[in-house]
Structures are given as C-alpha cells and as structure tokens.
C-alpha positions, 0 to 999 in steps of 0.5 A: 014232261015235254022235255022228258019225252024229247030226252027219251026220243033222243036216247032211243035214236042214239041207241039205234044202230046207224046204217053202214055207209061203207061200200062193199069191196067188189062195188068200189070203182076199179081205180080204188081197187087197183094196187097202184104201186104194183101196177106202176112197178109191174107195167113200167119195168118191162118197157124200161128193160126193153128200152135199155136193151135197145139203146145200151151197149153191154159191158162184159163186166156188167153182164157178169154183175147182171148174172150175179144179181140175178142168181142172188135175188132169184135164190133169195126168193126160192131158197129164202122166202119160199123154202126157209121162211114160208115152209120152214123146210130147214132151219138156219142161223141168223146170218143165213136168215139175214142173207136171205132177208137182204137178197130176197128183199132185193128181188122186189117182191114184197117183205118176207111177212107179206110174201109168206103170208099169202104163200101159206094161204095159197097152200092152205086154200089151193084152187079156191076163192080163198087162194090169193092167186088161185090158178082156177082164175086163169094163167095170167091171173095167177101170174100177174093180175092178182098183184094188180088189185088190192085184196078183199081181206074178208074173202082171202083165207088166213094163215098163221104167221106167228113164227115170222112175227117172232123172228126179229130179222123178219120184222126188221126186214118188214120195217125197213123193206123200202130202204133195203130195196132202194139200197141193195136192189138199185143203189148197190148194183148201179154203184158197183158198175158205175164206180167199178168200170164207169157203166152207170147206164148199164148198171141201171138198165141191166143189173137193176131193171132187166134183172128185176123183170126177169126174176119177177117173171121167173118166180111168178111162173111158180104161181102160173106155169107150175099150175098149167104145164106138166105131169100130175105125179103125186096128187090130182086133187089140185092144179100143181104139176111137175115139169122140167121147163118150169124147173129150168125157169124157176130156179128148180121150183118146177116139180110143183105137184111134189111140192104141194103134196110134201111142202115141208120137204126142202127138195122140189126134185127128188130124182138125181136127173131132175133140175133143182139148184135151190135144193143143192144151194141149201145142201151146200149151206148145210155143209158149211153150217149155214143150214141144218135140220133139212126136212124130207118126207119119208121115202115110203110115203112119197113112193106111195103117192107116186104108185097111187097116181100111176095106178089111177092112170092105169085104171083109167086106161083099163076102163077104156079097154074091152076085156071080154065078157065076164064068166059069171054072165055067160051061159053054162053048157054040159060036156054033152051040150058042148059036143052037140053044139060042135057036132050037130050045129057046126060051132067051132068051140074049144075049152080052155081053163073051164071057159068055152071059146068061139075060135071060128074067126081065128082058126086061119090066123093061128100062128101055129096053123089051123090043124092044131085048133081043129083037132081040139074043137069040142074038147078041153085044150087047156093042157095043150094051151098052157105048155104041152104044145105051146105056152101061150103069151099074155097077148094070146090069152087077152085075145082069147078072152074076147072069144068067150061064149060060155062056161063048161059046167062040171058034172054033178057028183053021183048021189051015194 
C-alpha cells in the first residue's frame, strides 16, 4: 500500500504544470536584448567611412564606381525591396526579381523576407506598439535604434508573407544572403577598383563602406524623416508626411503620406514636378518588358483624399475666425421699431438683406463717403448695396456681417 501511495504521489507531481523559468523579454539584461550584429555593423561602418575619407585619396574611376554602386543598391531597396516585394506595386519577370534580389541584398539591409515582413507590419500597425519601427517612439528610434535591439515577437505585429515564401528567388536570396552580401557588396566592388585601376584601398573605403553607410541612412530616412518633416496631404490619422527634401534623400520615397494612404501605387510622386526617380526606373523597366501591371490608385479617389484634407485644414482656420452673430440669435424689430431706434434713440442702423446693421463705427471710413450711408439710415439699402449704386465685394460683406444687431421682422399679412 505504501508503494502504491508513493506511486500515486509521483504521478500527481508529474501531472502538475512546472512553473516557467523563462525570463520575460523586457526583463532580460540589455546585453541579451541587443542585436550585436546590427550594433557592430551600424556603429563601426560610419567611423570606417570617415577614416577612409580622411586618409584615402579619391581616384576619379573609384568615384564613378562609388556612384554606380550607390544608385544600384539604393534603387535595389526602393524599387525592389519596397515597391516590388513589399507592396507588389507592379509585377516583374524572374530576371527583374533576381536583379533586385542581388542589388537590394548588396545594400546590406537584411534579406527580402526579413525586410518585407517588418515593412508590411509597419504599414499594418503604423504608429502603434506593434509597429517594429514606430515613429511615436521618436526620430532616432525609428531611424536607427529599433535595429539595435532584438524584437519581442510576442508584441510585434504579424503580416502575411506567404507570397514571398512561395517565390523561389526570394527564398534563394534569404538562404544565401550572407554570401550575396560578401560577394556583391564587398568583393566585387573592391575587385573592380583593384584589378581595374589598382585602387584596392579606395574600392574598399568608398565603393564598399562609404556607399553602404550613405545608402543605409538614406533609406533609413523613410522610417524617420518621412514621418517627421513635411505636409499631411491625404490623411492625418498617422505620422507620414510629404516633403521634397525627404524625396531627394531617399530616391523618391519622400511623398510618404501619399504612400501610406495608397501603398500599392507604384508611384510616390504623382505630380510632374515632384522628385521620384524610383517611379521612372519602374516605368523604364516596363518599357523594356522588365516590369508590368504597374498599379495606380484611381485618380478620383486620390483627389478625394487631397480635397478632404484641404477642407479639414480650411475648417480649422475658419474655426479661429469671427463671422459675426448668427441671425437666429439676434432680436427682431419691426419697421416702426427700427425707425424709432434711428429717429428717437440716435441709432445709426441700416437694413441689408433683411438684417439690421449698426454702421456707426464705419460711416466715416466708408470708401464711397459717409453721405451714401447717412442717406439710408433707418432704411432698406439692399438694392443699393447689391449693385444699384455699387456691387460690394466679399470683403465688404464679411465686414458687414460683424455689424449685425438685429433682424427686420416681416409685417404680418392682414387677416381676411
């Protein structure tokens, strides 16, 4: 019996849930929460670039190589990672997808799968705690700090990336991403400069490190500067804004309020004078058969958004202005009462469009002279005001509205 009792006790203990010893993510030491690969990459490369600038002479061919790699990797992010893979703003054959998988990978911002997952979450949960780089946490957080820390995946939002997982090029790039970075971002530019004109040092510091740092911070500005500087043109529910400076820095991604409102549109800039080279790159690809099904949001709906925001801004301004008392809140006077106020009480009242106005403070300032107003005191001057003598401007009518003191009551019809 004793053995049976011991057996039962051991079974009960085994069935009881064991208390979890896992430390909550936000309670972990900061050393365990830091993403050390990102920390080292993002803090050392700017200093390396600065050191290279101060100690290495520019070779003109290396400058051209720097410029070409800057454009290739920058557009690899904006035209590829962002508009093609994240938002499916257009469709592309395998050769274009492969091209952007390589050039975007060479920008050293993570694989397509990693980058697009967080970007889709950002759009789904903009400015909330589920946004991986929420602008509500401050400029520098959304620009850089969010990448320095590992994410608590229990708090970050989720996004559907099944289409990306079904793309063999995306999955190939995800699997071999470190090798793509090593070869296309480091070895190839250095090799071109070194074997081409003997500038191994310049190839490393300029075409690799400096180019990487500039492209990093240019595209990081889409998360930070584009949520801080500029106009709210289509929707004021969230922080994205439109500004030319941001567009200039980010390869045309600066009209960010438009983008968040219409994310599947292949354009960021819709006006001919707005700077958006990524849009024109995609358009050029379509002319060459390298892109198709370029998606745009209906122009009618885009204009609706703009008009609604303009109307909202106008209403906000109107709310700060004085428009004169509402007629429904004014006392009523009969014609005889009006005449009494003018004749016996010395009021300088005049009737226009059924409303009584006190013009005492304006008689001497009247551009047409005081005699025209004095001649109509206590009378209905509607006809003269509306064109018989002079058809008054909106400015005059607005000023007149501030002088309302009463409503002229119509005489009651005699009972038959």
